C-alpha positions, 0 to 999 in steps of 0.5 A: 817920846821916851818911856817914863815908868812913873807915868804908870803910877800917875806921878805926873797926873797929880801934885806930890801932896795929893793922896788916894786910898789906892796910893796908900795901899799899893805896896807894889808901887811903893816898892817899885818907886820909893827908891827913886822918889827923890829923882822922880820929883826932880823930873816932875818939878822940871816938867811942871816948869816947862809946862808953865 
């Protein structure tokens, strides 16, 4: 299995439209993942397709 850093931020555990207090206030996660968000969403969408 290949490591996938956004797993640490639960990007695969929820819909991209779901939010939480933690997600809204976690400045470090936003700094870490914001730059790659569009690419991460492509990966997340593809994983969802494969899961179905």
